[in-house]
Steps between C-alpha positions, in 0.01 A plus 500: 500500500404795707151519348447116554610537865233785552230269342593209725503717817151633405366150433630374835338806673164426338530135597573585866214751516260236364633256754425741782153560360446124504614467868267791596219326325567176684499673835183685415661817607492394871693636776597401858214514751425792728372438855380710776415382857294738718749454782844334543424379857228274614399409857384153572273403792686251723411135432244594239492447120489827303608671184606826352317721266522408132746708303443668170686309224533613157650218291547729196398250239673183637332319781747351738511371855575602862730330750694548805879550501545295819302268707330586832305230691123577479546773245421485117392724216225447252676428165236694302396786719808572704300498825711383798327233709611355848369223722478502876834310492687823388777534764512791745728778382565739209532333163661662197406353179558585128201452250615431161260596210620365167398464139694408183629854476644559848421501871435730787614426861302653770620490861220449749495467886252281700484562876367228731524628857377292791155586640255317722486336841719204579418304817635199695716396795877503532715195601433587872124501448443866525242675271611718214290705259663748266322715260727638226450827321658576173672813640749300697318492831299235677252472807587203733319313768707281722502227777122429552233466244224604747674787673803592266771747556493762211816605323605671174769403250701646219670278230691494188509253217782339320337288244273262694713556821370734767691668794309708757467638843216448725421747793239432757252795527584542868870528394593206735692308237650541154627207301595389147323260265591346175295297268417412145164455309448136378220472247321186381172439314323441829646751748730780556739478810728751674774277619755656745675560831486747770821601695583594857573863458606677174781275401422275206714198575423126493614467866254769599186348366207512751264283300395410144155534338303416205203739465226433248307758296142515624 
């Protein structure tokens, strides 16, 4: 009986080994993909379409596809090359995304960041009819022209973003006044608008609003 059991065990082992060989043959010896992006952070130009560099993808014998782990308006990924692409409708802010590169043997998840910071000059009038021109820089500062289009009063601003919402402080160059502003960047296919309010003094409070404005990107 012991001899028969040994033969049976050997037969099962051979059969299992052959089955594994068959599985390997079916998979073609493929492995999960390997991917390398030149950078993990990409900077978009405000209200302009753009794209990342094309990553290096080794499919290791089993061609697969690329997708995003979550949805971001205006942001997509090429399902073959892995290149991130965005439209001018990409919201202002810092967007954390995961790119999923998968084939039949497994997947790789790569976390990437796309920064879209406000830039450019927004002009218009506030609800009192006074002129505004704000030129945003990506470093969190802005130059401001106020009150009259033909002979404006110069000022500077600093701001912080929370998503698409902005809070900032405007200071006249002659130091005659300092006041707070809030706003949000509203994007459509035809225009970009900075829609907000300025406040009497530094207190951000609905009862302290001096005027509202909707300034359009030039």
